[in-house]
C-alpha positions as CSV (number, residue, x, y, z in Angstrom):
1,M,106.3,80.8,177.4
2,R,103.0,82.3,176.4
3,P,102.2,82.2,172.7
4,S,101.8,85.5,170.8
5,R,98.3,86.6,169.9
6,L,99.2,86.1,166.2
7,A,100.2,82.5,166.9
8,L,96.7,81.9,168.3
9,V,94.6,84.2,165.9
10,V,96.0,82.8,162.6
11,P,95.3,79.1,163.3
12,L,91.9,80.0,164.9
13,A,91.1,82.0,161.7
14,G,92.2,79.1,159.5
15,L,90.1,76.7,161.5
16,A,87.0,78.9,161.4
17,W,87.4,79.6,157.6
18,S,88.1,76.0,156.6
19,A,85.2,74.8,158.8
20,W,82.9,77.3,157.2
21,Q,84.0,76.3,153.7
22,A,83.8,72.6,154.5
23,H,80.4,72.9,156.2
24,S,78.8,73.5,152.7
25,R,79.8,69.9,151.9
26,D,80.5,71.0,148.4
27,V,84.0,70.3,146.9
28,S,85.1,73.3,144.8
29,E,87.0,72.7,141.5
30,S,90.2,74.0,143.0
31,E,89.9,71.8,146.0
32,E,89.2,68.8,143.7
33,R,92.3,69.6,141.7
34,V,94.5,69.7,144.8
35,F,93.0,66.5,146.0
36,R,93.5,64.8,142.7
37,A,97.2,65.9,142.5
38,F,97.8,63.9,145.6
39,N,95.3,61.1,145.2
40,E,96.4,60.2,141.7
41,A,100.1,59.9,142.5
42,P,101.8,56.6,141.7
43,D,100.7,53.6,143.8
44,G,104.4,52.8,144.4
45,L,104.6,55.6,147.0
46,A,102.3,53.8,149.4
47,P,105.0,51.6,151.2
48,F,107.0,54.8,151.9
49,L,104.2,57.0,153.0
50,W,102.3,54.6,155.2
51,P,104.8,54.5,158.1
52,I,105.2,58.3,158.0
53,M,101.5,58.8,158.0
54,Q,101.3,56.9,161.4
55,M,102.7,60.1,163.0
56,G,99.2,61.3,163.1
57,S,97.7,58.3,164.9
58,L,96.7,58.0,168.6
59,A,99.4,55.4,169.0
60,A,102.0,58.0,168.0
61,V,100.9,60.2,170.8
62,Y,101.9,57.5,173.3
63,G,105.1,56.6,171.5
64,V,106.3,60.2,171.5
65,A,105.2,60.5,175.1
66,A,107.3,57.4,176.0
67,Q,110.3,58.9,174.3
68,Q,109.8,62.2,176.2
69,Y,109.6,60.3,179.4
70,R,113.1,58.7,178.7
71,S,114.6,62.1,177.6
72,E,112.7,64.8,179.5
73,G,111.0,63.0,182.4
74,R,107.6,62.2,183.7
75,D,106.0,65.6,183.7
76,Q,106.9,66.4,180.1
77,A,105.6,62.9,179.1
78,I,102.3,63.3,180.8
79,A,101.8,66.8,179.4
80,L,102.5,65.6,175.9
81,A,100.3,62.5,176.2
82,A,97.5,64.7,177.5
83,T,98.0,67.3,174.8
84,G,98.1,64.7,172.0
85,T,95.1,62.9,173.4
86,A,93.2,66.2,173.7
87,V,93.8,67.3,170.1
88,W,92.8,63.7,168.9
89,A,89.6,63.9,170.9
90,G,88.9,67.6,170.1
91,V,89.0,66.8,166.4
92,K,86.4,64.1,166.9
93,L,84.2,66.7,168.6
94,I,84.5,69.1,165.6
95,K,83.6,66.4,163.0
96,P,79.9,66.1,163.7
97,V,79.5,69.9,163.9
98,V,80.9,70.4,160.4
99,G,79.4,67.2,159.1
100,R,81.6,66.8,156.0
101,G,82.1,63.2,154.6
102,R,85.1,61.5,153.2
103,P,86.4,62.2,149.6
104,A,84.5,59.2,148.2
105,D,81.3,60.6,149.6
106,H,81.8,63.8,147.4
107,L,83.8,62.8,144.4
108,E,83.8,60.0,141.8
109,R,86.9,57.9,141.1
110,V,88.6,58.3,144.4
111,R,91.6,56.0,144.8
112,V,91.3,54.5,148.3
113,R,94.5,52.9,149.4
114,G,94.3,50.6,152.4
115,H,91.1,50.4,154.4
116,S,88.2,52.6,153.5
117,Q,87.8,55.3,156.1
118,N,84.5,55.6,157.8
119,G,82.9,58.5,159.6
120,L,83.3,62.1,158.9
121,G,86.3,63.8,157.2
122,Y,86.7,67.3,158.5
123,P,89.1,68.1,160.2
124,S,92.0,65.6,159.6
125,G,93.0,64.1,163.0
126,H,96.2,62.8,161.5
127,A,97.2,66.3,160.4
128,A,96.2,67.8,163.8
129,V,98.0,65.2,165.9
130,S,101.2,65.0,163.8
131,L,101.7,68.7,163.8
132,T,100.8,69.0,167.5
133,L,103.3,66.5,168.4
134,A,106.0,68.1,166.2
135,L,105.4,71.5,167.8
136,S,104.8,70.3,171.4
137,A,107.6,67.7,172.0
138,S,110.9,68.8,173.5
139,L,113.0,68.8,170.4
140,N,116.1,70.7,169.2
141,A,115.7,72.9,166.1
142,G,116.9,70.2,163.7
143,E,114.6,67.6,165.2
144,R,111.7,70.0,165.1
145,R,112.2,70.9,161.5
146,L,112.2,67.1,160.7
147,A,109.1,66.5,162.8
148,V,107.3,69.4,161.0
149,L,108.4,67.9,157.6
150,G,107.0,64.6,158.8
151,A,103.7,66.2,159.8
152,A,103.5,67.8,156.3
153,V,104.0,64.4,154.6
154,T,101.5,62.9,157.0
155,A,98.9,65.5,155.9
156,A,99.6,65.1,152.2
157,S,99.5,61.2,152.6
158,R,95.9,61.5,154.0
159,M,94.9,62.8,150.5
160,Y,97.0,60.3,148.8
161,V,95.2,57.4,150.5
162,G,91.8,59.0,149.8
163,A,91.0,59.6,153.4
164,H,90.7,63.5,153.3
165,L,90.0,66.4,151.1
166,P,92.3,69.6,151.2
167,L,90.0,71.5,153.5
168,D,90.1,68.7,156.0
169,I,93.9,69.0,156.0
170,V,93.7,72.8,156.4
171,G,91.4,72.3,159.4
172,G,93.7,69.7,160.9
173,V,96.8,71.8,160.4
174,A,95.1,74.8,162.0
175,A,94.1,72.7,165.0
176,G,97.6,71.4,165.2
177,L,99.1,74.9,164.9
178,L,96.8,76.2,167.6
179,I,97.4,73.5,170.1
180,G,101.1,73.4,169.2
181,A,101.4,77.1,169.8
182,M,99.7,76.8,173.2
183,T,101.9,74.0,174.3
184,A,105.3,74.5,172.6
185,S,108.2,73.9,174.9
C-alpha cells in the first residue's frame, strides 16, 4: 500500500521545520518550559520509564524483527530489521548537519538520569526508532495503539532523563512518521 501524499508531506515539513529551528542552537523559553516539565518530574519514575525507553534502541529493532520472524516470517523480519536500522543510521547522518547539542550543552540545571549522553541531540534516535517500529511492524489495531503509546512514552522519557530537548523529539517523531508511513504494513 502506498502512503498518501499528506502522510509524507506532513512529517517532511515537521522534520524540515524542527531542523531549521534546532539549527540555531538556541533554546526558546517555550521549549525550555516543555523540557523542564518532563526533566523535573519525580526521580521515582525512572525505574518505570527506563524499560519503555529501550523501545527506541537499536537492540529493539532486532528484538522486534525476531518477533516478526516468528509471527510473520523471514521476509517481514528482514524488512523490519532493515527499516529500523536505516532510520537509526539516518538519524545519525542528520545530527551533524543540524549540529545541536544535548540539553546540558544549552541549559543550566539539567537533571541527567543514568549515563550522560554524548554526541549531538537533534533529532532523537529513540523517538524515530520507536515510532518507526510501532508503525512498521505487523500489528493488529490494539497492538499498534499500544506500540504508538509506548513510542510516545519513549520520546517523553528522553526529556525526562535529560538526553533530548523538545525539538529533538519533534525531529525524531517526524522521521519516525515518515519512515513508518512509507513502510506500514
